[in-house]
C-alpha positions as CSV (number, residue, x, y, z in Angstrom):
1,M,13.3,6.7,-1.8
2,L,10.1,7.0,-3.8
3,Q,10.0,3.2,-4.1
4,I,9.7,3.0,-0.3
5,I,7.4,6.0,0.3
6,L,4.8,5.1,-2.4
7,P,4.0,1.6,-0.9
8,I,3.6,3.1,2.5
9,I,1.1,5.6,1.1
10,F,-0.8,2.8,-0.6
11,L,-0.9,1.0,2.8
12,I,-2.2,4.1,4.6
13,F,-4.8,4.8,1.9
14,G,-6.0,1.2,1.9
15,L,-6.4,1.2,5.7
16,F,-8.1,4.6,5.5
17,L,-10.6,3.2,2.9
18,K,-11.3,0.2,5.1
19,K,-11.9,2.2,8.3
20,T,-13.7,5.3,6.9
21,N,-17.5,5.8,7.1
22,H,-17.5,8.8,4.8
23,P,-20.3,8.5,2.2
24,G,-18.1,9.7,-0.6
25,F,-15.7,6.7,-0.2
26,R,-18.5,4.1,0.2
27,S,-18.1,2.9,-3.5
28,S,-14.3,2.7,-3.2
29,K,-14.3,0.4,-0.1
30,R,-13.8,-2.7,-2.3
31,F,-10.5,-1.3,-3.5
32,S,-9.0,-1.1,0.1
33,T,-7.8,-4.7,0.0
34,M,-6.2,-4.2,-3.4
35,F,-4.3,-1.1,-2.1
36,I,-3.2,-3.0,1.0
37,I,-1.9,-6.0,-0.9
38,L,-0.2,-3.8,-3.5
39,G,1.6,-1.8,-0.8
40,I,2.8,-4.9,1.1
41,S,4.0,-6.7,-2.0
42,T,5.7,-3.6,-3.4
43,L,7.4,-2.8,-0.1
44,T,8.5,-6.5,0.3
45,A,9.9,-6.6,-3.2
46,K,11.8,-3.4,-2.7
47,F,13.4,-4.7,0.5
48,I,14.4,-7.9,-1.2
49,L,15.9,-6.1,-4.2
50,M,17.8,-3.8,-1.8
51,Y,19.1,-6.9,0.1
52,L,20.2,-8.6,-3.1
53,A,21.9,-5.4,-4.4
54,S,23.9,-5.1,-1.2
55,K,25.5,-8.6,-1.5
């Protein structure tokens, strides 16, 4: 379950970094794309592994 929740948190945090205008997060905006890609790739890999394990 943690393997599904953690990528979703990465996606939400990446989208938050991309959309926020808070001055404290201004230096971290360049990491937003990395978090989004990491979340999508991890979530996709987990679903593929779950599908392969069910066969």
